[in-house]
MIDO-528746 format. One line per 4 residues: number of its first residue (from 1); for each residue z, y, x of C-alpha. Coordinates in pm, 1 decimal, padded with zeros to 6 digits, always signed. Layout:
<sites>
NUM = Z,Y,X  ...
</sites>
This chain:
<sites>
1 = +04899.6,+00448.9,+12505.7  +04727.9,+00592.7,+12200.5  +05012.7,+00462.3,+11988.5  +05265.6,+00641.3,+12210.1
5 = +05071.9,+00965.9,+12190.0  +05064.0,+00944.2,+11809.7  +05435.3,+00875.5,+11792.7  +05513.6,+01167.3,+12030.5
9 = +05289.2,+01402.5,+11833.0  +05460.1,+01305.8,+11510.6  +05799.9,+01367.0,+11667.2  +05698.7,+01715.7,+11783.2
13 = +05563.6,+01803.4,+11441.9  +05884.2,+01689.4,+11272.1  +06093.3,+01892.9,+11519.2  +05885.9,+02205.6,+11461.9
17 = +05903.5,+02159.4,+11087.0  +06280.9,+02128.4,+11106.1  +06304.6,+02445.1,+11315.6  +06088.8,+02645.2,+11074.7
21 = +06295.7,+02533.6,+10777.2  +06620.4,+02649.2,+10948.3  +06474.6,+02996.8,+11025.4  +06359.9,+03041.2,+10668.2
25 = +06706.8,+02957.2,+10537.5  +06876.6,+03212.0,+10766.0  +06631.1,+03490.1,+10672.1  +06694.7,+03437.1,+10306.2
29 = +07073.9,+03490.0,+10348.5  +07108.4,+03870.8,+10362.8  +07332.4,+04146.1,+10232.8  +07332.9,+04524.7,+10188.7
33 = +07517.6,+04790.2,+10392.5  +07579.9,+05122.5,+10217.5  +07779.5,+05421.5,+10326.5  +07838.4,+05793.5,+10349.6
37 = +07871.1,+06030.2,+10644.6  +08112.6,+06323.2,+10596.9  +08285.0,+06588.3,+10803.5  +08640.5,+06496.3,+10892.4
41 = +08902.8,+06707.7,+10720.1  +08671.7,+06861.2,+10457.3  +08468.5,+06558.7,+10337.7  +08160.3,+06777.6,+10345.6
45 = +07844.1,+06557.9,+10345.9  +07658.1,+06540.8,+10675.8  +07279.4,+06490.7,+10639.1  +07042.2,+06352.6,+10904.0
49 = +07306.3,+06143.3,+11080.0  +07149.9,+05845.8,+11257.7  +07299.0,+05506.8,+11156.4  +07226.6,+05201.1,+11376.3
53 = +07370.9,+04850.4,+11403.0  +07456.1,+04615.5,+11686.3  +07305.2,+04356.5,+11677.5  +07005.4,+04563.4,+11589.6
57 = +06865.3,+04562.1,+11237.9  +06724.4,+04880.5,+11086.0  +06779.9,+05242.6,+11188.4  +06833.2,+05480.4,+10896.2
61 = +06936.6,+05845.3,+10844.2  +07181.0,+05993.1,+10595.4  +07028.4,+06198.7,+10315.3  +07124.7,+06545.5,+10194.4
65 = +07436.3,+06399.7,+10029.2  +07535.2,+06215.1,+10344.5  +07437.1,+05876.1,+10191.8  +07255.7,+05591.0,+10369.1
69 = +07160.1,+05226.9,+10292.6  +07041.8,+04928.6,+10502.4  +06891.1,+04654.0,+10285.8  +06826.5,+04288.6,+10373.9
73 = +07070.3,+04285.5,+10660.6  +07131.5,+03925.9,+10781.3  +07479.9,+03783.6,+10739.1  +07711.2,+03829.1,+11032.8
77 = +07939.3,+04065.7,+11223.3  +07807.8,+04409.8,+11320.3  +07918.1,+04725.9,+11493.5  +07770.9,+05017.4,+11300.8
81 = +07733.5,+05355.5,+11467.7  +07678.5,+05702.7,+11314.1  +07568.6,+05980.0,+11545.7  +07446.1,+06340.9,+11521.1
85 = +07424.5,+06616.0,+11777.3  +07734.5,+06839.2,+11756.1  +07958.1,+06558.4,+11632.4  +08153.2,+06282.1,+11801.8
89 = +07980.7,+05945.2,+11742.0  +08172.9,+05718.2,+11504.5  +08184.0,+05335.5,+11497.8  +08274.2,+05096.2,+11215.3
93 = +08311.1,+04714.0,+11231.0  +08131.0,+04541.3,+10942.2  +08132.4,+04172.7,+10838.5  +07865.6,+04062.3,+10590.0
97 = +07965.0,+03714.6,+10476.2  +07783.8,+03622.8,+10157.1  +07437.5,+03623.5,+10013.3  +07350.8,+03963.1,+09850.0
101 = +07695.4,+04100.2,+09940.4  +07718.4,+04480.9,+09945.3  +07951.1,+04632.5,+10203.7  +08037.6,+05004.4,+10186.0
105 = +08166.8,+05218.8,+10475.7  +08250.1,+05586.6,+10522.0  +08202.0,+05766.4,+10852.6  +08430.2,+06069.7,+10905.5
109 = +08277.7,+06263.1,+11192.9  +08458.8,+06526.4,+11397.6  +08304.9,+06827.9,+11568.1  +08221.8,+06756.5,+11927.0
113 = +08428.4,+07029.3,+12092.4  +08287.2,+06938.9,+12428.6  +07965.0,+07104.0,+12317.0  +08141.1,+07423.9,+12195.3
117 = +08214.9,+07727.0,+12414.6  +08528.1,+07943.6,+12384.0  +08502.2,+08312.0,+12279.9  +08485.8,+08579.7,+12546.5
121 = +08797.7,+08763.9,+12659.5  +08859.8,+09057.8,+12420.0  +08776.1,+09394.9,+12571.0  +09006.4,+09676.2,+12449.8
125 = +08795.5,+09982.2,+12370.1  +09012.2,+10250.0,+12209.9  +09245.2,+10416.5,+12284.1  +09172.3,+10386.3,+12653.8
129 = +09448.7,+10255.7,+12875.4  +09730.2,+10508.2,+12938.2  +09595.8,+10748.4,+12673.7  +09835.2,+11038.9,+12601.5
133 = +09907.9,+11267.3,+12303.8  +09794.1,+11015.5,+12047.1  +09854.6,+11084.7,+11673.2  +10104.1,+10891.2,+11463.5
137 = +09818.5,+10696.7,+11302.6  +09609.8,+10528.3,+11573.9  +09301.4,+10312.6,+11520.3  +09280.8,+10030.8,+11775.7
141 = +08933.8,+09896.3,+11859.0  +08821.8,+09597.8,+12066.6  +08528.6,+09360.7,+12110.1  +08478.4,+08986.8,+12169.2
145 = +08183.3,+08751.4,+12119.6  +08126.7,+08375.2,+12094.4  +07822.3,+08187.0,+12232.9  +07842.4,+07959.4,+11929.7
149 = +07729.4,+08198.0,+11659.2  +07848.9,+07971.9,+11379.4  +08211.6,+07997.4,+11492.2  +08438.5,+08227.6,+11290.3
153 = +08655.1,+08438.5,+11520.1  +09005.2,+08546.2,+11420.1  +09216.4,+08798.8,+11606.3  +09589.3,+08839.4,+11659.3
157 = +09724.7,+09184.4,+11746.5  +10054.9,+09221.9,+11934.8  +10220.6,+09565.1,+11970.8  +10543.6,+09649.5,+12156.8
161 = +10708.6,+09980.5,+12250.1  +10935.3,+10129.0,+12515.9  +11232.6,+10223.6,+12296.7  +11338.8,+09892.3,+12139.5
165 = +11260.3,+09522.0,+12127.6  +11061.3,+09538.3,+11802.1  +10730.1,+09353.0,+11808.3  +10453.5,+09412.2,+11555.2
169 = +10224.4,+09111.9,+11514.4  +09923.0,+09108.2,+11283.4  +09750.6,+08771.9,+11236.6  +09416.3,+08643.0,+11106.6
173 = +09222.1,+08964.6,+11156.9  +08847.4,+08924.8,+11121.6  +08752.2,+09287.1,+11192.0  +08752.6,+09422.7,+11545.9
177 = +08975.7,+09716.5,+11462.1  +09315.9,+09788.3,+11310.4  +09503.1,+10111.5,+11230.6  +09870.2,+10146.2,+11325.0
181 = +10048.5,+10385.4,+11087.7  +10380.9,+10570.8,+11092.5  +10427.5,+10559.8,+11467.8  +10702.8,+10764.3,+11631.1
185 = +10659.0,+11078.2,+11839.4  +10691.4,+11055.6,+12216.5  +10685.2,+10674.9,+12228.3  +10473.9,+10450.7,+12452.5
189 = +10310.6,+10154.3,+12280.7  +10171.1,+09843.2,+12451.7  +09902.4,+09642.5,+12272.9  +09714.4,+09320.1,+12332.2
193 = +09458.8,+09117.3,+12133.8  +09419.9,+08738.4,+12120.5  +09104.5,+08574.7,+11983.8  +09053.9,+08218.5,+11856.1
197 = +08752.7,+08025.3,+11729.3  +08976.1,+07757.5,+11573.3  +08868.2,+07504.9,+11837.5  +08982.6,+07626.1,+12176.3
201 = +09315.5,+07780.6,+12281.2  +09356.5,+08156.2,+12219.8  +09196.7,+08390.6,+12469.2  +09416.4,+08692.8,+12552.3
205 = +09298.8,+09041.0,+12643.9  +09455.5,+09267.0,+12901.7  +09754.2,+09481.1,+12791.4  +09678.9,+09849.8,+12724.8
209 = +09925.3,+10136.4,+12683.3  +09908.6,+10461.0,+12486.6  +10169.5,+10731.2,+12423.3  +10205.9,+10943.8,+12110.3
213 = +10243.9,+11320.1,+12124.2  +10585.6,+11483.5,+12144.2  +10766.3,+11598.9,+11830.5  +10616.8,+11928.9,+11705.7
217 = +10861.5,+12210.8,+11634.9  +10755.8,+12245.1,+11272.1  +10930.4,+12525.6,+11085.8  +10820.3,+12423.2,+10738.2
221 = +10929.5,+12131.2,+10525.3  +10835.5,+12069.1,+10164.7  +10820.2,+11791.7,+09904.8  +10527.6,+11606.0,+09749.4
225 = +10523.5,+11335.9,+09483.9  +10358.6,+11019.7,+09616.5  +10341.4,+10687.3,+09432.4  +10609.5,+10800.1,+09189.6
229 = +10860.2,+10906.5,+09458.1  +10936.2,+11244.7,+09612.9  +10837.4,+11249.4,+09980.3  +10920.2,+11511.9,+10244.2
233 = +10639.9,+11660.6,+10456.2  +10686.1,+11843.5,+10788.7  +10424.9,+12109.3,+10872.6  +10342.2,+12405.2,+11093.0
237 = +10196.7,+12730.9,+10964.9  +09839.5,+12607.2,+11028.9  +09875.0,+12313.3,+10794.9  +09913.8,+12047.9,+11065.4
241 = +10161.8,+11809.1,+10911.5  +10312.7,+11461.5,+10914.5  +10503.6,+11260.5,+10658.0  +10874.0,+11302.4,+10737.7
245 = +11013.4,+11041.0,+10496.3  +10865.1,+10710.9,+10384.5  +10706.6,+10685.6,+10041.5  +10921.4,+10383.7,+09954.3
249 = +11225.0,+10615.4,+09934.0  +11288.9,+10897.8,+09688.4  +11378.0,+11196.9,+09913.3  +11386.8,+11569.5,+09839.8
253 = +11546.3,+11909.6,+09913.2  +11492.6,+11924.8,+10295.3  +11721.9,+12156.2,+10493.2  +11662.5,+12189.6,+10869.1
257 = +11933.1,+12304.1,+11111.8  +11805.7,+12390.4,+11458.5  +12153.9,+12389.1,+11614.2  +12216.6,+12035.8,+11493.3
261 = +11862.0,+11929.6,+11580.2  +11848.3,+11753.8,+11243.3  +11690.6,+11779.9,+10901.6  +11922.8,+11704.8,+10609.1
265 = +11791.2,+11600.2,+10268.5  +11886.6,+11428.0,+09944.6  +11793.2,+11065.8,+09882.1  +11847.1,+10818.2,+09600.0
269 = +12049.8,+10520.1,+09712.3  +12209.9,+10252.0,+09497.9  +12172.9,+10455.9,+09181.1  +12338.9,+10764.1,+09334.0
273 = +12222.7,+11069.4,+09527.5  +12345.6,+11119.3,+09883.2  +12293.0,+11354.7,+10176.6  +12101.0,+11201.4,+10465.8
277 = +12010.3,+11344.7,+10804.6  +11724.0,+11247.1,+11035.1  +11571.9,+11355.6,+11364.1  +11287.5,+11612.2,+11348.3
281 = +11035.7,+11327.8,+11364.2  +11199.4,+11151.9,+11068.5  +11357.0,+10878.1,+11279.2  +11715.3,+10748.7,+11261.1
285 = +11799.1,+10840.3,+10899.8  +12177.1,+10853.5,+10854.8  +12374.4,+10854.5,+10529.5  +12637.6,+11128.4,+10552.3
289 = +12816.2,+11116.7,+10217.1  +13022.8,+10848.8,+10047.8  +13112.8,+11058.0,+09742.2  +12766.6,+11122.7,+09594.2
293 = +12595.8,+11451.1,+09514.2  +12618.4,+11472.5,+09134.8  +12566.3,+11720.7,+08856.7  +12373.5,+11777.6,+08536.8
297 = +12037.6,+11711.6,+08708.3  +12026.0,+11572.9,+09061.8  +11682.1,+11722.3,+09128.4  +11830.9,+12069.2,+09070.1
301 = +12117.7,+12006.3,+09314.7  +12134.5,+12184.0,+09648.7  +12365.5,+12178.4,+09953.3  +12404.8,+12385.7,+10269.7
305 = +12463.1,+12357.4,+10645.3  +12716.1,+12548.1,+10849.6  +12538.1,+12769.8,+11102.2  +12651.2,+12562.3,+11401.1
309 = +12518.1,+12245.8,+11238.4  +12847.0,+12057.0,+11253.2  +12928.1,+12041.4,+10880.5  +12773.0,+12054.4,+10535.8
313 = +12894.1,+12157.8,+10190.7  +12785.4,+11996.7,+09864.2  +12909.7,+11941.3,+09510.3  +13013.8,+11651.1,+09291.2
317 = +13033.6,+11769.6,+08930.1  +13307.4,+12038.1,+08925.8  +13414.1,+11995.8,+09289.7  +13282.1,+12145.7,+09614.6
321 = +13324.0,+11935.2,+09929.5  +13295.3,+11994.2,+10300.3  +13197.1,+11706.0,+10531.3  +13109.6,+11662.6,+10897.5
325 = +12752.5,+11563.8,+10979.4  +12874.3,+11223.7,+11103.6  +13032.0,+11153.3,+10762.8  +13390.4,+11215.8,+10872.1
329 = +13639.9,+11485.6,+10766.6  +13571.4,+11491.7,+10392.1  +13756.8,+11794.0,+10248.8  +13782.6,+11944.1,+09899.5
333 = +13706.9,+12318.2,+09915.4  +13692.8,+12430.6,+09554.0  +13722.8,+12309.1,+09194.9  +13590.6,+12506.5,+08899.7
337 = +13879.1,+12623.5,+08676.2  +13690.3,+12561.7,+08350.6  +13535.8,+12222.6,+08432.7  +13183.2,+12365.4,+08464.5
341 = +12946.5,+12184.7,+08701.3  +12859.8,+12316.3,+09046.8  +12484.5,+12269.8,+09088.5  +12395.4,+12483.8,+09390.8
345 = +12570.9,+12631.2,+09692.5  +12480.6,+12831.8,+10001.8  +12686.7,+12920.6,+10309.3  +12657.2,+13260.7,+10475.0
349 = +12538.9,+13279.2,+10836.0  +12887.4,+13384.5,+10957.7  +13041.2,+13100.9,+10750.5  +13280.9,+13345.0,+10582.0
353 = +13162.0,+13309.1,+10223.3  +12990.7,+13065.6,+09988.2  +12759.8,+13138.8,+09694.9  +12793.5,+12903.1,+09397.6
357 = +12597.5,+12841.3,+09080.5  +12775.4,+12667.7,+08794.9  +12649.6,+12560.0,+08453.2  +12734.3,+12334.3,+08160.4
361 = +12611.7,+11976.6,+08118.0  +12277.8,+12102.8,+07984.2  +12218.8,+12332.1,+08282.6  +12288.9,+12653.0,+08090.5
365 = +12569.1,+12910.1,+08052.8  +12501.7,+12988.6,+08419.1  +12740.1,+13171.3,+08648.5  +12655.6,+13282.4,+09001.1
369 = +12941.2,+13409.2,+09215.5  +13077.8,+13436.3,+09569.6  +13398.7,+13274.3,+09700.1  +13574.1,+13305.9,+10034.8
373 = +13680.9,+13007.3,+10239.6  +14011.9,+12991.5,+10055.6  +13835.8,+12951.0,+09721.5  +13897.5,+13304.7,+09595.4
377 = +13618.4,+13460.1,+09385.6  +13510.0,+13783.1,+09556.0  +13194.3,+13877.1,+09363.5  +13039.4,+13789.2,+09024.5
381 = +12661.1,+13817.8,+09013.3  +12550.6,+13634.0,+08698.1  +12804.8,+13569.7,+08424.7  +12669.6,+13352.4,+08147.4
385 = +12382.5,+13436.3,+07916.6  +12095.7,+13217.1,+07802.8  +11826.4,+13060.8,+08020.0  +11816.8,+12876.7,+08351.5
389 = +11901.1,+13019.9,+08694.1  +11944.9,+12903.5,+09054.0  +11777.2,+12920.0,+09394.6  +12071.3,+13059.4,+09599.2
393 = +12012.2,+13175.3,+09956.8  +12189.0,+13432.8,+10174.4  +12005.3,+13674.5,+10401.4  +12084.2,+13645.4,+10773.2
397 = +12330.3,+13937.4,+10763.6  +12498.2,+13799.2,+10452.4  +12447.4,+14125.6,+10261.5  +12179.5,+14000.5,+10023.3
401 = +12155.3,+13695.1,+09799.6  +11838.5,+13542.2,+09659.8  +11846.1,+13379.0,+09319.4  +11612.9,+13299.3,+09029.3
405 = +11653.2,+13350.7,+08656.8  +11436.9,+13270.8,+08357.2  +11420.9,+13614.4,+08197.3  +11276.5,+13464.0,+07879.2
409 = +11616.7,+13311.6,+07803.6  +11443.9,+12995.2,+07682.0  +11654.0,+12678.0,+07653.3  +11564.6,+12318.9,+07561.0
413 = +11665.9,+11961.6,+07641.6  +11396.9,+11931.0,+07911.1  +11529.6,+12230.5,+08107.4  +11189.0,+12396.3,+08078.4
417 = +11154.9,+12754.8,+08203.8  +10900.2,+13007.3,+08081.5  +10934.5,+13310.3,+08307.9  +11152.2,+13235.4,+08608.8
421 = +11163.9,+13525.5,+08853.5  +11309.1,+13583.6,+09199.8  +11575.9,+13849.4,+09244.3  +11746.3,+13994.5,+09550.4
425 = +12106.2,+14098.2,+09485.1  +12252.4,+14352.2,+09730.9  +12617.5,+14254.5,+09778.8  +12699.6,+14600.4,+09919.9
429 = +12536.5,+14825.3,+09658.2  +12513.6,+14574.6,+09369.2  +12145.2,+14671.7,+09333.5  +11907.5,+14403.4,+09198.4
433 = +11537.1,+14383.7,+09295.0  +11284.0,+14183.2,+09089.4  +11070.8,+14040.2,+09370.7  +10841.4,+13846.2,+09134.8
437 = +10750.0,+14161.8,+08944.7  +10688.7,+14356.7,+09265.1  +10462.5,+14080.0,+09400.2  +10259.4,+14040.5,+09081.6
441 = +10369.1,+13693.2,+08982.3  +10086.3,+13541.1,+08773.7  +10156.4,+13550.7,+08402.7  +10269.3,+13220.6,+08255.7
445 = +10412.9,+13090.1,+08582.8  +10757.5,+13031.5,+08731.0  +10886.3,+13132.6,+09073.9  +11146.7,+12877.6,+09187.9
449 = +11334.9,+12748.9,+09496.0  +11321.0,+13071.6,+09702.7  +11437.9,+13091.1,+10066.5  +11450.7,+13382.6,+10307.6
453 = +11243.9,+13341.9,+10623.7  +11451.9,+13320.6,+10946.0  +11409.1,+13696.4,+11003.5  +11433.5,+13796.5,+10634.9
457 = +11083.2,+13946.2,+10643.2  +10943.6,+13692.8,+10397.2  +11045.6,+13478.2,+10105.3  +10908.1,+13124.7,+10073.3
461 = +10909.2,+12973.4,+09724.0  +10740.5,+12736.9,+09481.1  +10515.3,+12873.9,+09208.4  +10380.0,+12670.4,+08917.9
465 = +10261.7,+12704.6,+08560.7  +10536.9,+12704.8,+08299.3  +10366.8,+12414.1,+08119.2  +10578.6,+12175.2,+08332.5
469 = +10277.1,+11956.3,+08421.7  +10049.7,+12170.3,+08642.2  +10026.6,+12154.6,+09020.1  +10308.0,+12307.1,+09222.7
473 = +10226.9,+12524.7,+09524.6  +10435.9,+12674.7,+09803.1  +10387.6,+13050.1,+09832.5  +10512.7,+13307.8,+10082.1
477 = +10585.9,+13669.3,+09985.5  +10578.1,+13936.0,+10257.5  +10857.3,+14190.2,+10219.0  +10781.5,+14540.3,+10347.6
481 = +11031.5,+14814.2,+10433.5  +10963.6,+15005.8,+10113.5  +11057.6,+14691.9,+09913.3  +10766.4,+14745.4,+09671.8
485 = +10415.2,+14600.7,+09626.4  +10484.6,+14275.0,+09806.1  +10192.8,+14047.6,+09898.5  +10202.5,+13675.5,+09812.2
489 = +09998.1,+13405.3,+09987.9  +09967.5,+13034.0,+09913.0  +10077.9,+12824.3,+10211.8  +10072.0,+12465.5,+10081.5
493 = +09921.1,+12310.8,+09770.1  +10074.9,+12024.1,+09576.1  +10411.5,+12112.8,+09727.5  +10761.7,+12211.0,+09614.9
497 = +11121.8,+12261.8,+09734.7  +11019.7,+12444.1,+10055.9  +11236.9,+12506.9,+10361.9  +11158.7,+12761.4,+10635.7
501 = +11370.5,+12760.9,+10951.7
</sites>
């Protein structure tokens, strides 16, 4: 019995020794697991991500660079998990096969959208719904928030109108406001805002409507230089104005005709100068001419309406044309007999006579005269001489003609004038009145581009220094019955080529 017990004890000890030796061998066969945790799409390191294995070994956390390491990991197959609040947990299968083997993995973790809330529905603040009489430049304002303060909100603005199918869409706005410019008078606009946090579908606001004010009956038009181009401005007598033509176009010499309900003007197009018309709000610009307006200097050129607003007259070098406002019915009215250039024209209110100014290719050797509708010269007003002249405009009764002349007689290649004055020529008595002298024109300045007011009680004009670089201003001169001591008042600053209808 004792012998059996000894043999059994020895057997147990040998078995235990064998078991211990096997465990020590397995523990000595280990490898290393290294890796990095990054944000999917940007590869931005994610710190503090928890990394665990199944079967379980060690639990580690990624450092500030997103790196982690598990040392002395026994050989075998593992499922490795990376997790962090706000991200979707990521799993990687790992097989460590050899002693001291290093296995490297990368976890690309995506935002856990299930934990993110969408932004609130945008609330449209201004203008209020169904607002009326809005200006042509309207600032739209709205508000929206996001419970997740780290989300970056972007807005999309959609604007439609009630006159056409045009849609204005402005994307990727980060501010909660946007200004619509160059709107049209009397038009209803419908606007809506969509907001996105880049995670959830867009959230749309309600649709609001506002309507711009009706077209003002402005009697004044003038020209300003903006961004290198001449731009036409429409204004009332109080200085309330809007931009009639777009800055991207070079437009000048506005001429309004109330019977036609249009404003005509000159515009550069394709290297030439043409007559355009547009509605009083500047909409629907229409090119009237095919044969261009041409002469020695296109910025000195002028044209005229018929009183009824159906036709216009204009010149092309030595020829005077008549054309319907729709561009039809082109007709040659007059050709200069000596080849001189027709630069300006005006049509009397009764449409019975036309005033013309001709000059040579340098703008000088000026002649101003009257022709009838058959092309016969009926009156000579200025016949040659040195210096520049122009600014033709009939009075309402057709008995007086406005014009300008540089009394200094100066001439140069830049067409500079030193003392341009306004004169009224009486076609009945042949008397000439120096309006500039009677209204105390400032010394060293030029009076140019004169026009009678609709009732002939005033003259509107442009006055500027004769240095050719100073600011140009639009001035009005009040004519009294005694025709002496006229009073001049500045209407618009930084303005030229005025029209008063």
